[in-house]
PAZAPA-4460 file (N, C-alpha, C; in steps of 0.05 Angstrom, whole numbers, plus 32768, in hexadecimal, padded with zeros to 4 digits):
% residues 348
    n_x    n_y    n_z   ca_x   ca_y   ca_z    c_x    c_y    c_z   seq   type   mol
   869E   8C8D   947C   868D   8C77   9475   8675   8C76   9488     1      X     A
   865D   8C79   947D   8646   8C7C   948E   8634   8C64   948F     2      X     A
   8638   8C4F   947E   8626   8C38   947F   8635   8C1F   9475     3      X     A
   862E   8C08   9481   863A   8BEF   947A   8625   8BDA   9479     4      X     A
   8625   8BC9   9464   8614   8BB2   9461   8624   8B99   9467     5      X     A
   861B   8B89   947A   8628   8B70   9481   8616   8B59   9476     6      X     A
   8621   8B49   9465   8613   8B32   945A   861D   8B19   946A     7      X     A
   860A   8B0B   9476   8612   8AF4   9486   85FE   8ADD   9484     8      X     A
   8609   8AC5   9480   85F8   8AAD   9480   85F4   8AA3   949D     9      X     A
   8604   8AAC   94AF   8601   8AA5   94CC   85F1   8ABA   94DA    10      X     A
   85DA   8AB3   94E4   85C9   8AC7   94F1   85B5   8AB8   9504    11      X     A
   85A5   8AC8   9511   8592   8ABC   9524   8580   8AA7   9516    12      X     A
   8579   8A91   9524   857B   8A8D   9541   8596   8A81   954A    13      X     A
   85AA   8A81   9539   85C4   8A76   9541   85CF   8A85   9559    14      X     A
   85DC   8A77   956B   85EB   8A84   9581   8608   8A7B   957E    15      X     A
   8618   8A8D   9574   8634   8A87   9570   8645   8AA0   956F    16      X     A
   865F   8A9D   956D   8671   8AB4   956E   866E   8AC6   9555    17      X     A
   8667   8ABA   953E   8664   8ACB   9526   864D   8ADE   952A    18      X     A
   8636   8AD4   9532   861E   8AE5   9535   8623   8AFA   954B    19      X     A
   862F   8AF2   9561   8633   8B05   9577   8647   8B1B   956E    20      X     A
   865C   8B13   9560   8670   8B26   9557   8664   8B3A   9544    21      X     A
   8654   8B31   9531   8648   8B43   951E   8634   8B57   952B    22      X     A
   8624   8B4C   953D   8611   8B5D   954B   861F   8B73   955C    23      X     A
   8634   8B6B   956A   8641   8B7E   957C   8651   8B93   956B    24      X     A
   865D   8B8A   9555   866A   8B9D   9544   8657   8BB1   9539    25      X     A
   8640   8BA8   9530   862B   8BBB   9526   8623   8BCF   953B    26      X     A
   861F   8BC6   9554   8618   8BD7   956A   862D   8BED   956E    27      X     A
   8646   8BE5   956E   865B   8BF8   9573   865E   8C0C   955C    28      X     A
   865B   8C02   9543   865D   8C14   952C   8646   8C28   952C    29      X     A
   862F   8C20   9534   8618   8C32   9535   861C   8C48   954A    30      X     A
   862C   8C42   955F   8632   8C56   9574   8642   8C6D   9569    31      X     A
   8652   8C67   9553   8663   8C7C   9548   8657   8C86   952D    32      X     A
   863D   8C81   9529   862F   8C8D   9513   862F   8C7E   94F9    33      X     A
   8637   8C64   94FA   8637   8C54   94E1   861E   8C43   94E1    34      X     A
   860E   8C46   94CC   85F6   8C35   94C9   85FF   8C19   94BF    35      X     A
   85F5   8C05   94CD   85FC   8BE9   94C6   85E2   8BDA   94BF    36      X     A
   85E2   8BCD   94A8   85CC   8BBD   94A0   85D6   8BA0   949C    37      X     A
   85C3   8B8D   949F   85C9   8B71   949C   85B8   8B64   9486    38      X     A
   85C5   8B54   9475   85B7   8B44   9462   85BC   8B27   946B    39      X     A
   85A7   8B19   9474   85A9   8AFF   9480   8594   8AEC   9475    40      X     A
   8595   8AD3   947C   8581   8ABF   9472   8565   8AC6   947B    41      X     A
   8561   8AD8   948E   8546   8ADD   9497   8533   8AE9   9482    42      X     A
   853E   8AF4   946C   852D   8AFF   9458   852A   8AED   943F    43      X     A
   8534   8AD5   9441   8532   8AC2   942B   8526   8AA8   9434    44      X     A
   851C   8A99   9420   8514   8A7D   9426   852E   8A6E   942B    45      X     A
   852D   8A5C   943E   8546   8A4E   9446   8542   8A30   9449    46      X     A
   8558   8A22   9449   8558   8A05   944E   856D   8A00   9465    47      X     A
   8569   89EC   9476   857C   89E7   948B   8596   89DB   947F    48      X     A
   85AC   89E4   948A   85C6   89DA   9481   85CA   89BE   948C    49      X     A
   85D3   89AB   947B   85D8   8990   9484   85EC   8990   949B    50      X     A
   85E6   8981   94B0   85F5   897E   94C9   85F4   8997   94DB    51      X     A
   85EA   89AD   94D0   85E7   89C6   94E0   85CB   89D1   94DA    52      X     A
   85B6   89C4   94E3   859B   89CC   94DC   8593   89E8   94E5    53      X     A
   85A0   89F3   94FA   859A   8A0E   9502   85A6   8A23   94F0    54      X     A
   85B9   8A1B   94DF   85C4   8A2D   94CA   85B2   8A2B   94B2    55      X     A
   85A7   8A41   94AA   8594   8A42   9493   85A3   8A4B   947A    56      X     A
   85A0   8A3B   9465   85AC   8A41   944B   8597   8A4F   9439    57      X     A
   859E   8A67   9431   858B   8A78   9422   8587   8A6E   9405    58      X     A
   856E   8A6C   93FD   8568   8A66   93E1   8564   8A80   93D2    59      X     A
   857A   8A8B   93C8   857A   8AA5   93BB   858A   8AA3   93A1    60      X     A
   8587   8AB7   9390   8598   8AB9   9378   85A5   8AD5   9377    61      X     A
   85B7   8AD8   9365   85C7   8AF0   9364   85B6   8B0A   9362    62      X     A
   85A1   8B09   9351   8591   8B20   934E   8582   8B28   9368    63      X     A
   857A   8B15   9377   856C   8B1A   9391   857F   8B28   93A4    64      X     A
   8598   8B1E   93A5   85AB   8B2A   93B8   85B3   8B46   93AE    65      X     A
   85B7   8B49   9394   85BE   8B63   9389   85A9   8B78   9390    66      X     A
   8590   8B70   938D   857A   8B83   9393   857A   8B8B   93B0    67      X     A
   8580   8B78   93C2   8581   8B7F   93DF   8598   8B91   93E5    68      X     A
   85AF   8B8C   93D9   85C7   8B9D   93DD   85C1   8BB9   93D4    69      X     A
   85B5   8BBC   93BD   85AE   8BD7   93B3   859A   8BE5   93C5    70      X     A
   8587   8BD6   93D0   8573   8BE3   93E1   857F   8BEE   93FB    71      X     A
   8594   8BE1   9405   85A0   8BEB   941E   85B1   8C04   9418    72      X     A
   85BC   8C07   9400   85CB   8C1E   93F8   85E1   8C26   940C    73      X     A
   85F1   8C13   9413   8607   8C17   9427   8621   8C1E   9419    74      X     A
   8633   8C2A   9429   864D   8C32   941E   8660   8C1A   941B    75      X     A
   865D   8C06   942C   8670   8BF0   942B   8661   8BD6   942E    76      X     A
   866B   8BC1   9420   8661   8BA6   9422   8675   8B95   9431    77      X     A
   866C   8B88   9446   867D   8B74   9454   866F   8B59   9453    78      X     A
   867D   8B45   944B   8672   8B2A   9449   867E   8B19   9460    79      X     A
   866D   8B11   9472   8677   8B04   948B   867A   8AE6   9488    80      X     A
   866C   8ADA   9475   866C   8ABC   9474   866F   8AB3   9457    81      X     A
   8677   8A9A   9453   867C   8A8F   9439   8664   8A7E   942F    82      X     A
   864C   8A84   943A   8634   8A74   9432   8627   8A7F   9419    83      X     A
   860F   8A76   9413   8601   8A7F   93FA   85FF   8A9D   93F7    84      X     A
   85F7   8AAB   940D   85F4   8AC8   940B   860F   8AD6   9407    85      X     A
   8623   8ACC   9415   863E   8AD8   9412   8649   8AD4   93F6    86      X     A
   8645   8ABD   93EB   864F   8AB8   93D0   8640   8AC9   93BB    87      X     A
   8626   8ACC   93BE   8617   8ADC   93AC   861E   8AFA   93AE    88      X     A
   8621   8B03   93C7   8629   8B1F   93CB   8644   8B25   93BF    89      X     A
   8657   8B13   93C2   8671   8B17   93B7   8670   8B17   9398    90      X     A
   865F   8B07   938D   865B   8B06   9370   8651   8B21   9366    91      X     A
   863E   8B2C   9374   8632   8B46   936D   8648   8B5C   936D    92      X     A
   8657   8B5D   9384   866C   8B71   9387   8682   8B6F   9372    93      X     A
   868A   8B56   936D   86A0   8B52   9359   8696   8B5A   933D    94      X     A
   867D   8B54   9338   8673   8B5A   931D   8672   8B78   9318    95      X     A
   866F   8B88   932E   866E   8BA5   932B   8689   8BB2   9330    96      X     A
   869D   8BA3   9338   86B7   8BAE   933F   86B6   8BBE   9358    97      X     A
   86A5   8BB7   936B   86A2   8BC6   9384   86B3   8BBA   939B    98      X     A
   86BB   8BCB   93AD   86CB   8BC1   93C4   86BA   8BB2   93D7    99      X     A
   86C5   8B9D   93E2   86B8   8B8E   93F8   86CD   8B80   9409   100      X     A
   86C6   8B7B   9421   86D7   8B6C   9433   86C9   8B52   943C   101      X     A
   86D9   8B3F   9445   86CE   8B26   9450   86DA   8B22   946C   102      X     A
   86D0   8B0E   947A   86DD   8B07   9493   86DE   8AE8   9495   103      X     A
   86F3   8ADF   94A3   86F7   8AC2   94A6   86F2   8ABB   94C3   104      X     A
   86DA   8AB1   94C8   86D1   8AAA   94E3   86D6   8A8D   94EB   105      X     A
   86D3   8A7C   94D8   86D1   8A5F   94DE   86E5   8A4F   94CD   106      X     A
   86F2   8A3C   94DA   8704   8A2A   94CB   86F3   8A15   94BD   107      X     A
   86E5   8A1E   94A9   86D2   8A0C   949B   86DE   89F3   9491   108      X     A
   86F6   89F3   9485   8702   89DA   947B   8705   89C5   9491   109      X     A
   870D   89CE   94A9   8710   89BB   94BF   86F5   89B0   94C9   110      X     A
   86E1   89C2   94C9   86C6   89BA   94D1   86BB   89A5   94BD   111      X     A
   86BF   89AB   94A3   86B5   8999   948F   86C3   897E   9490   112      X     A
   86DD   897E   9494   86EC   8964   9495   86E5   8954   94AD   113      X     A
   86DB   8960   94C2   86D2   8952   94DA   86B9   8942   94D5   114      X     A
   86AB   8948   94BF   8691   893B   94B8   8693   892A   949F   115      X     A
   86A2   8934   948B   86A3   8927   9471   86C0   8924   9468   116      X     A
   86C5   8910   9457   86E0   890B   944D   86E8   891E   9437   117      X     A
   86E8   8938   943E   86EF   894D   942A   870B   8957   9431   118      X     A
   871E   8955   941E   873A   895F   9424   873A   897C   942B   119      X     A
   874B   8983   943F   874D   899F   9447   8755   89B1   9430   120      X     A
   8766   89A7   941E   8770   89B8   9408   8759   89C0   93F6   121      X     A
   8745   89B0   93F2   872F   89B7   93E0   8720   89CF   93EC   122      X     A
   871A   89CC   9406   870A   89E2   9413   871A   89FC   9414   123      X     A
   8734   89FA   941B   8744   8A12   941C   8748   8A1F   9401   124      X     A
   8749   8A10   93EB   874B   8A1B   93D1   8733   8A2C   93CA   125      X     A
   871C   8A22   93D1   8703   8A30   93CC   8701   8A49   93DE   126      X     A
   8707   8A47   93F7   8706   8A5E   9409   871B   8A73   9401   127      X     A
   8732   8A6B   93F8   8747   8A7E   93F0   873D   8A8F   93D9   128      X     A
   8731   8A82   93C5   8726   8A91   93AE   8711   8AA5   93B7   129      X     A
   8700   8A9D   93C9   86EA   8AAF   93D2   86F5   8AC7   93E1   130      X     A
   8706   8AC2   93F5   8710   8AD8   9406   8724   8AEA   93F8   131      X     A
   8733   8ADF   93E5   8747   8AEF   93D7   8739   8B01   93C2   132      X     A
   8720   8AFD   93BC   8712   8B0C   93A8   870A   8B28   93B2   133      X     A
   870B   8B2C   93CC   8703   8B46   93D7   871B   8B58   93DC   134      X     A
   8716   8B6E   93E9   872C   8B81   93EF   8736   8B80   940C   135      X     A
   872E   8B6B   941A   8738   8B67   9435   8729   8B50   9442   136      X     A
   8739   8B3D   944D   872D   8B27   945C   8734   8B2A   9479   137      X     A
   8720   8B2F   948A   8724   8B35   94A6   8728   8B1B   94B7   138      X     A
   873D   8B1B   94C6   8743   8B04   94D7   8747   8B0D   94F4   139      X     A
   8741   8AFC   9507   8741   8B05   9523   875C   8B04   9531   140      X     A
   876E   8AF3   9528   8787   8AEF   9537   879F   8AED   9524   141      X     A
   87B6   8AF1   9530   87CF   8AEE   9521   87D3   8AD1   9518   142      X     A
   87CD   8ABF   9529   87D1   8AA2   9523   87C0   8A9B   950A   143      X     A
   87A7   8AA4   9509   8796   8A9E   94F2   87A1   8AAC   94D9   144      X     A
   87AA   8AC5   94DC   87B5   8AD4   94C6   87CD   8AC5   94BA   145      X     A
   87DF   8ABC   94CB   87F6   8AAD   94C1   87EF   8A93   94B4   146      X     A
   87DB   8A85   94BF   87D3   8A6C   94B3   87C7   8A70   9498   147      X     A
   87B6   8A84   9495   87A9   8A89   947B   87BD   8A93   9467   148      X     A
   87CF   8AA4   946F   87E3   8AAE   945D   87F4   8A98   9451   149      X     A
   87FB   8A84   9462   880A   8A6D   9458   87FA   8A5D   9444   150      X     A
   87E0   8A5F   9445   87CE   8A50   9433   87C8   8A61   941A   151      X     A
   87D4   8A78   9417   87D0   8A88   93FF   87BB   8A9D   9401   152      X     A
   87B0   8AA3   9418   879C   8AB8   941B   87AB   8AD3   941B   153      X     A
   879E   8AE7   940F   87AA   8B02   940D   8797   8B17   9419   154      X     A
   87A1   8B2F   941A   8791   8B46   9424   8786   8B40   9440   155      X     A
   8795   8B33   9451   878C   8B2D   946C   8790   8B45   947E   156      X     A
   877B   8B4C   948D   877B   8B62   94A0   876F   8B59   94BA   157      X     A
   8778   8B66   94D0   8770   8B5D   94EA   8755   8B6A   94F3   158      X     A
   8744   8B59   94FE   872C   8B61   950B   8728   8B50   9524   159      X     A
   8731   8B5B   953B   8730   8B4D   9554   8713   8B4D   955F   160      X     A
   870F   8B43   9577   86F5   8B42   9584   86F6   8B50   959F   161      X     A
   86DF   8B52   95AB   86DD   8B5E   95C5   86CC   8B4E   95D8   162      X     A
   86C8   8B59   95F0   86B6   8B4C   9604   86A6   8B61   9612   163      X     A
   868E   8B5C   9618   867C   8B6E   9626   8681   8B6A   9644   164      X     A
   8692   8B7B   9650   8699   8B77   966C   8683   8B7E   967F   165      X     A
   866E   8B8B   9675   8657   8B91   9686   8644   8B79   9689   166      X     A
   8645   8B67   9676   8635   8B4E   9678   8646   8B37   9683   167      X     A
   865E   8B34   9678   866F   8B1E   9680   8682   8B29   9696   168      X     A
   867B   8B22   96AF   8689   8B2C   96C6   8687   8B18   96DD   169      X     A
   8697   8B1A   96F1   8695   8B08   9707   867B   8B0B   9716   170      X     A
   8670   8AF5   9720   8658   8AF4   9731   865E   8AE3   9749   171      X     A
   8651   8AEB   975F   8653   8ADB   9778   8641   8AC3   9775   172      X     A
   8649   8AAD   9782   8639   8A95   9782   8639   8A86   9768   173      X     A
   8628   8A72   9766   8627   8A60   974F   860A   8A5C   9747   174      X     A
   8605   8A59   972D   85EB   8A52   9723   85E8   8A34   971E   175      X     A
   85FD   8A26   9723   85FC   8A09   971F   85F1   89FB   9737   176      X     A
   85E6   89E3   9734   85DB   89D4   974A   85EF   89D0   9761   177      X     A
   85E6   89D2   9779   85F8   89CF   9790   8604   89B3   9791   178      X     A
   85F7   89A0   9786   8600   8984   9787   8619   897F   9777   179      X     A
   8620   8991   9765   8637   898D   9754   8651   8992   9764   180      X     A
   8662   897E   9762   867B   897F   9772   8690   8991   9763   181      X     A
   869D   89A2   9772   86B2   89B2   9767   86CD   89A4   9767   182      X     A
   86E0   89AF   9758   86DF   89C7   9747   86CE   89C2   972E   183      X     A
   86C4   89D8   9723   86B3   89D7   970B   86C4   89DE   96F2   184      X     A
   86C6   89CB   96E0   86D3   89CF   96C6   86BD   89D1   96B1   185      X     A
   86BD   89E8   96A3   86A6   89EE   9692   86AD   89F3   9675   186      X     A
   869D   89E8   9663   869F   89EF   9646   8685   89FE   963F   187      X     A
   8688   8A14   9630   8671   8A23   9626   8674   8A27   9608   188      X     A
   865F   8A20   95F9   8660   8A24   95DC   864F   8A10   95CE   189      X     A
   8652   8A10   95B4   8642   89FE   95A3   864A   89E1   95A9   190      X     A
   8637   89CF   95AC   863C   89B3   95B2   863C   89A4   9598   191      X     A
   8654   89A3   958B   8656   8997   9571   8672   898A   956F   192      X     A
   8675   8977   955C   868D   8967   955A   86A6   8978   9556   193      X     A
   86A4   898E   9547   86BC   899D   9542   86C7   89AC   955A   194      X     A
   86B7   89AD   956F   86C0   89BB   9588   86D1   89A8   959A   195      X     A
   86D2   898F   9592   86E5   897C   95A0   86DE   8979   95BE   196      X     A
   86C4   897A   95C5   86BC   897B   95E1   86C3   8960   95EF   197      X     A
   86C3   894B   95E0   86C9   8931   95ED   86E6   8931   95F8   198      X     A
   86F8   8940   95EC   8713   8942   95F8   8712   894D   9614   199      X     A
   86FF   895D   961A   86FA   8968   9635   86EC   8953   9646   200      X     A
   86D6   8948   963C   86C6   8936   964C   86D4   891C   9654   201      X     A
   86E8   8915   9644   86F7   88FC   9649   870C   88FF   965F   202      X     A
   8712   8918   9667   8727   891D   967A   8721   8912   9696   203      X     A
   8735   8909   96A3   8733   8901   96BF   8738   8919   96D1   204      X     A
   8723   8927   96D8   8725   893F   96E8   8716   893D   9702   205      X     A
   871F   894C   9716   8710   894D   972F   86F7   895E   972A   206      X     A
   86E3   895C   973C   86CC   896D   973A   86B9   8965   9725   207      X     A
   86AD   8979   9717   8698   8974   9703   869E   8982   96E9   208      X     A
   8697   8975   96D3   8699   8980   96B8   867D   898B   96B1   209      X     A
   867C   89A4   96A7   8662   89B0   96A0   8664   89B9   9683   210      X     A
   864F   89B4   9673   864D   89BC   9657   8635   89CE   9654   211      X     A
   863A   89E7   964C   8625   89FA   9647   8623   8A00   9629   212      X     A
   860B   89FA   961E   8608   89FE   9601   85F6   89EA   95F5   213      X     A
   85F0   89ED   95DC   85DF   89DB   95CD   85EC   89D5   95B2   214      X     A
   85E2   89C0   95A5   85EE   89B9   958B   85E8   899C   9585   215      X     A
   85F0   8993   956D   85E9   8978   9563   85F6   8961   9573   216      X     A
   860B   8967   9582   8618   8951   9591   860E   894F   95AE   217      X     A
   85FC   8960   95B6   85F4   8962   95D2   85E9   8947   95DC   218      X     A
   85D6   893B   95CF   85C9   8923   95D9   85DD   890C   95DB   219      X     A
   85EF   890A   95C7   8603   88F4   95C8   8616   88F7   95DF   220      X     A
   861E   8910   95E4   8631   8915   95FB   8623   8910   9615   221      X     A
   860A   8918   9618   85FB   8913   9630   85F9   88F5   9636   222      X     A
   85F5   88E6   9621   85F3   88C9   9624   860E   88BC   962B   223      X     A
   8623   88C6   961E   863E   88B9   9622   864C   88C3   963B   224      X     A
   8644   88DA   9645   8652   88E5   965D   863E   88EE   9672   225      X     A
   8631   88DA   967E   861B   88E0   9691   8624   88EE   96AA   226      X     A
   863E   88ED   96B0   8648   88FB   96C9   864B   8919   96C5   227      X     A
   864C   8921   96AC   864F   893E   96A6   8634   894B   96A9   228      X     A
   8634   8965   96AE   861B   8975   96B1   8617   8986   9698   229      X     A
   8600   8983   968B   85FA   8991   9673   85E3   89A5   9679   230      X     A
   85E7   89BE   9672   85D3   89D2   9679   85C2   89DB   9662   231      X     A
   85CA   89D6   9649   85BD   89E1   9632   85C8   89FD   962D   232      X     A
   85BD   8A0B   9619   85C6   8A26   9612   85BE   8A3B   9626   233      X     A
   85CF   8A4E   962A   85C9   8A65   963C   85D0   8A7F   962E   234      X     A
   85C3   8A94   9636   85C9   8AAE   9629   85C9   8AC4   963F   235      X     A
   85D4   8ADB   9637   85D2   8AF3   9648   85DF   8AEF   9663   236      X     A
   85D3   8AFB   9677   85DE   8AFA   9692   85DF   8ADD   969D   237      X     A
   85CB   8ACD   9695   85CB   8AB1   969D   85E4   8AA3   9693   238      X     A
   85EC   8AA8   967A   8605   8A9D   966F   861D   8AA7   967F   239      X     A
   861E   8AC1   9684   8635   8ACC   9694   8636   8ABF   96AF   240      X     A
   8620   8ABA   96BC   8620   8AAE   96D7   862A   8A91   96D5   241      X     A
   8624   8A84   96BF   862F   8A68   96BC   864D   8A69   96B9   242      X     A
   8657   8A7C   96A8   8674   8A7F   96A6   8680   8A82   96C2   243      X     A
   8675   8A95   96D1   8680   8A9D   96EB   867E   8A87   9700   244      X     A
   866D   8A73   96FA   866A   8A5C   970C   867F   8A47   9709   245      X     A
   8690   8A4A   96F4   86A5   8A37   96EF   86BF   8A3E   96FD   246      X     A
   86CF   8A2A   9703   86EA   8A2E   970D   86FE   8A30   96F7   247      X     A
   86F9   8A21   96E1   870A   8A21   96C9   86F8   8A1F   96B1   248      X     A
   86FE   8A30   969D   86F1   8A2E   9683   8702   8A1D   9671   249      X     A
   86F7   8A07   9667   8706   89F4   9656   86FE   89F8   9639   250      X     A
   8712   89FD   9628   870D   8A02   960B   871C   89ED   95FB   251      X     A
   870F   89D6   95F5   871D   89C0   95E7   871F   89C3   95C9   252      X     A
   8713   89D7   95BE   8712   89DA   95A0   872E   89DC   9594   253      X     A
   8731   89CF   957D   8749   89D1   956D   8745   89E0   9553   254      X     A
   872D   89EA   954F   8726   89F5   9535   871B   8A12   9535   255      X     A
   8718   8A1E   954C   870E   8A39   954E   8723   8A4D   9544   256      X     A
   8719   8A64   9539   872C   8A78   9530   8731   8A8D   9546   257      X     A
   8720   8A90   9559   8724   8AA3   956F   871A   8A97   9589   258      X     A
   86FF   8A95   958C   86F4   8A8B   95A5   86EA   8AA2   95B6   259      X     A
   86D4   8AAE   95AF   86C9   8AC4   95C0   86C4   8ABB   95DC   260      X     A
   86BE   8AA1   95DF   86B8   8A96   95FA   86D0   8A98   960C   261      X     A
   86E8   8A98   9601   8700   8A9B   9612   86FF   8AB6   9620   262      X     A
   86F9   8ACB   9611   86F8   8AE6   961D   86E1   8AE8   9631   263      X     A
   86CA   8ADC   962B   86B3   8ADD   963C   86B9   8ACF   9657   264      X     A
   86C6   8AB8   9656   86CD   8AAA   966E   86E1   8ABB   967F   265      X     A
   86F6   8AC5   9672   870A   8AD4   9680   86FE   8AEE   968C   266      X     A
   86EC   8AFB   967E   86DF   8B13   9689   86CE   8B0C   96A2   267      X     A
   86C5   8AF3   96A3   86B6   8AEA   96BB   86C9   8AE1   96D1   268      X     A
   86E3   8AE4   96CC   86F7   8ADC   96E0   86FE   8ABF   96E1   269      X     A
   86F9   8AB1   96CA   86FE   8A94   96C9   8717   8A8E   96B8   270      X     A
   872A   8A80   96C3   8742   8A79   96B4   873C   8A64   969E   271      X     A
   874C   8A63   968A   8748   8A52   9672   875C   8A3B   9672   272      X     A
   8752   8A24   966A   8763   8A0D   9664   875D   8A05   9647   273      X     A
   8772   8A03   9636   876E   89FE   961A   8787   89F2   960E   274      X     A
   8784   89E8   95F5   879B   89DF   95E6   87AA   89F7   95DB   275      X     A
   87C3   89F5   95D5   87D2   8A0C   95CA   87CE   8A0E   95AC   276      X     A
   87B6   8A17   95A4   87AF   8A18   9588   87A4   8A34   9581   277      X     A
   879E   8A39   9568   8792   8A52   955F   877B   8A59   9571   278      X     A
   8779   8A72   9578   8764   8A7B   958B   8770   8A7E   95A6   279      X     A
   8773   8A68   95B5   877F   8A6A   95D0   879B   8A76   95CF   280      X     A
   87AB   8A6F   95BB   87C6   8A7A   95B9   87C5   8A99   95B7   281      X     A
   87B1   8AA3   95A9   87AF   8AC0   95A5   87A1   8ACE   95BC   282      X     A
   878C   8AC3   95C7   877C   8AD0   95DB   8789   8ACC   95F7   283      X     A
   8791   8AB4   95FD   879D   8AAE   9617   87BB   8AB0   9616   284      X     A
   87C7   8AA1   9604   87E4   8AA2   9600   87F4   8AA2   961A   285      X     A
   8805   8AB6   961F   8815   8AB7   9637   880B   8ACD   964A   286      X     A
   87F1   8AD2   9649   87E5   8AE7   965A   87E3   8ADE   9678   287      X     A
   87E5   8AC4   967C   87E1   8ABA   9698   87C4   8AB6   969F   288      X     A
   87B2   8ABA   968C   8795   8AB7   9692   878B   8A9B   968D   289      X     A
   879E   8A8A   9686   8796   8A6E   9680   87AF   8A5D   967D   290      X     A
   87AB   8A43   9678   87C0   8A31   9674   87BB   8A22   9659   291      X     A
   87CF   8A22   9647   87CD   8A15   962E   87E0   89FD   962E   292      X     A
   87D6   89E6   9627   87E7   89CE   9628   87DC   89B9   9616   293      X     A
   87ED   89A9   9609   87E4   8992   95FA   87D7   897D   960C   294      X     A
   87DE   897E   9626   87D0   896E   963A   87BA   897E   9647   295      X     A
   87A2   897B   963D   878B   898C   9646   8785   8988   9663   296      X     A
   8789   8970   966E   8784   896C   968A   8798   897C   969B   297      X     A
   87B1   897C   9692   87C6   898C   96A0   87BE   89A9   96A0   298      X     A
   87B4   89B3   968A   87AC   89CF   9688   8795   89D5   969B   299      X     A
   8781   89C3   969C   876A   89C7   96AD   8772   89C9   96CA   300      X     A
   8782   89B7   96D3   878A   89B7   96EF   879B   89CF   96F6   301      X     A
   87AE   89D6   96E5   87C0   89ED   96EA   87B0   8A07   96EA   302      X     A
   879B   8A09   96DA   878B   8A22   96D8   877C   8A28   96F2   303      X     A
   8778   8A15   9703   876B   8A19   971C   8779   8A2D   972E   304      X     A
   8793   8A30   972A   87A2   8A42   973B   87A4   8A5F   9731   305      X     A
   8798   8A65   971A   879A   8A80   970F   8786   8A93   971D   306      X     A
   8790   8AAA   9725   877E   8ABE   9732   8768   8AC7   971F   307      X     A
   874F   8AC8   9729   8739   8ACF   9718   8739   8AED   970F   308      X     A
   8743   8AFE   9721   8743   8B1A   971A   8757   8B20   9703   309      X     A
   876C   8B10   9701   877F   8B13   96EB   8772   8B0C   96D1   310      X     A
   8762   8AF7   96D1   8754   8AEF   96B8   8743   8B05   96AD   311      X     A
   8734   8B12   96BF   8723   8B28   96B6   8733   8B3F   96AB   312      X     A
   8749   8B46   96B7   8759   8B5D   96AE   8764   8B57   9692   313      X     A
   876B   8B3F   968C   8775   8B38   9671   875F   8B3B   965D   314      X     A
   8747   8B32   9664   8730   8B33   9651   8729   8B50   964B   315      X     A
   872C   8B62   965E   8724   8B7E   965A   8736   8B8D   9646   316      X     A
   874B   8B80   963D   875B   8B8C   9627   874D   8B8B   960C   317      X     A
   8738   8B7B   960B   8729   8B77   95F2   870F   8B87   95F4   318      X     A
   870B   8B9B   95E3   86F2   8BAA   95E4   86E4   8BA9   95C9   319      X     A
   86CA   8BAA   95C9   86BB   8BA9   95B0   86BE   8BC4   95A1   320      X     A
   86C2   8BDA   95AF   86C6   8BF3   95A1   86DF   8BF2   9590   321      X     A
   86F5   8BE7   959B   870E   8BE5   958B   870A   8BD1   9574   322      X     A
   86FB   8BBC   9579   86F6   8BA8   9564   86E7   8BB5   954D   323      X     A
   86D2   8BC5   9553   86C2   8BD2   953F   86D2   8BE7   952F   324      X     A
   86E5   8BF4   953D   86F6   8C08   952F   8708   8BFA   951B   325      X     A
   8713   8BE3   9523   8723   8BD3   9510   8712   8BCC   94F7   326      X     A
   86FA   8BC3   94FC   86E8   8BBB   94E6   86E4   8BD3   94D3   327      X     A
   86DE   8BEA   94DE   86D9   8C02   94CE   86F1   8C0A   94BE   328      X     A
   8709   8C09   94CA   8721   8C10   94BC   8727   8BFD   94A5   329      X     A
   8721   8BE3   94A9   8724   8BCF   9494   8712   8BD5   947C   330      X     A
   86F9   8BDD   9483   86E6   8BE4   946D   86F0   8BFD   945E   331      X     A
   86F9   8C11   946C   8704   8C29   945E   871C   8C22   944D   332      X     A
   872D   8C12   9457   8746   8C0A   9448   873F   8BFC   942E   333      X     A
   8729   8BEB   9430   8721   8BDC   9418   871A   8BEF   9401   334      X     A
   870E   8C05   9408   8705   8C18   93F3   871D   8C27   93E7   335      X     A
   8733   8C28   93F5   874B   8C35   93EA   8757   8C24   93D4   336      X     A
   874F   8C0A   93D2   875B   8BF8   93BF   874C   8BF7   93A4   337      X     A
   8736   8C05   93A2   8727   8C06   9389   8720   8C22   9382   338      X     A
   871C   8C29   9368   8715   8C44   9360   86FC   8C4D   936E   339      X     A
   86FA   8C66   9376   86E2   8C70   9384   86C8   8C6B   9375   340      X     A
   86C9   8C6C   935A   86B0   8C68   934B   86A5   8C4C   934D   341      X     A
   86B6   8C39   9357   86AE   8C1D   9358   86A3   8C16   9373   342      X     A
   86A3   8C28   9386   8699   8C22   93A1   867B   8C1F   93A1   343      X     A
   8670   8C14   93B6   8654   8C10   93B9   8646   8C2B   93BB   344      X     A
   862C   8C2B   93BA   861C   8C43   93BB   8622   8C52   93D5   345      X     A
   8626   8C6C   93D4   862B   8C7C   93EC   8646   8C88   93EB   346      X     A
   864A   8C9D   93FA   8664   8CAA   93FB   8675   8CA0   9411   347      X     A
   868F   8CA2   940E   86A2   8C9A   9423   86A3   8CAE   9439   348      X     A
***
């Protein structure tokens, strides 16, 4: 397989795990000679998504998407998101009887129910029909796979994640203001209601709570928790240095499917404190690189005693090259499930 088209509604200027995972997977695939193209909202007229204005919803129709797919002339179609472009791309592929894969990045039903009174069953029924229509739905962890299988999802295949150990690594010193009292308990990620950040900020902890990131809940949290330190969004080495400036990385989310930030923190030598839920159970689990507890304060305090070098060694078990190889094998397997004449343009 020499070329792959990835259709995604999540793209720049968003800063999140979906975008980072897709970009890094493409980079690794290109290293082994696979051409990767992206079809994203950047080539269409868009509208801001309600409650998520940085997410752009493409104003496109089936014919427009079909034309773009044909122009790329790739061997395989992968649909990364369940937004307008993803739905249209799936419609094109199904109409032609062509193989395609999808990936399940976000627990959309839980995100939606945190904002609107929409029953989880309604959202999952819709998502199940979408993902079951392809030849493989890629999931990051065993916990997510088991959860979706119990909900009637089929053709589930594993696609784990990696961490760039050359960027996310221990650093000497701190980039935080000297006036901040230690120990430093830090959250990094999108500042939004589904991330459950208030569960962290409400804790009675020694030292200082730090929140790194941007999002729709930022101003409200700054107002309600004036003793916490908010840095805004960080990227690249600056982000890595913020991770490394923490004593404990706190992950209060109850809805993430993986949590790339867990690996990034551990690669920087920072132990994790989290609830025992999907994501932390799979990434941290019983590795000793963090503490999982229904009592998040208890987890935070206990994590202070974890050796930093051990955290990095656990994170190094996850590589982007292995992740990309999984992705490629899933794409190849999908084509074994349909007649060769029905595959996308290009040879296997």
